[in-house]
N, C-alpha and C positions, 0 to 999 in steps of 0.2 A: 789372193792378192799378194803381190810382191812388194816388198818395201813397207815402210810405215808412214802414215800420214805425217807431214811435217807441220809443226806448230811453232810459230815464232812468238815467244812470250813478250817480246817488246811491243808488238802491234796486235797480239792476240788474234791472229788470222789463221784459220785452218786452210792449208793447201789441199783442196779436195781433188786435185788431179791424181792423187794416189789412191783414192777410193774407187770401189767398183763402179762400172758404168750402170749396172742394174741397181736402181735406187731402192729396190725391195730386198736386196741381199742383206743378211744379218751382219752388223758391224758392232764389235765390242771395243769400248774404250776403257782403259784402266791406267792408273798411275802406280807408283810403288807402295803407297799407303794412303791413309786418310787425309794427309796434308797435301796431296797432289791434286790441285784444282785444275791443272791444264787439261786433264782428261775430261773433266766435266764440261769445260768451255768448248773443247773440241767436239764432244758429243752433241752439245746444244747447237753448235754451228752446222754440224752434219744434218740435223733435223731441219734447221732453217734452210739448208740447201736442198731439201726435198727428200732426204733419205727417210724411209718409213720403218725400218726395223733396226733401230739404234739402241744399244744397251750400254749402260755405264755402270761399272763395278765400283760402287761407292767406297768400299774398303780397300780396293786395289789389290795388287799382287800379294802384298804382305798379309792381308786378311785371308786370302784364298789359301796361301801356304800355311798359315797358322791353323786354319780349320782342317788341314791335311786333305784338301780336295785334290783330285787328280791333276797332275801337271805333265804335259807331253813335251818331251825334249827332243 
């Protein structure tokens, strides 16, 4: 997937045109930390749009990094 889904916090609409056409492909949404709720709302809207393999990292990138989990750069 190239680019990132665009989420407009003013109208809370996820632009799904950036998501894969295969609605069974795994999609992971995350924010910087536990206060980033845009990723939650984006994941919820992806499910509502028919995507079936949607994951939301509740703790976000900050928790992932804090737990010293692998990061690919």
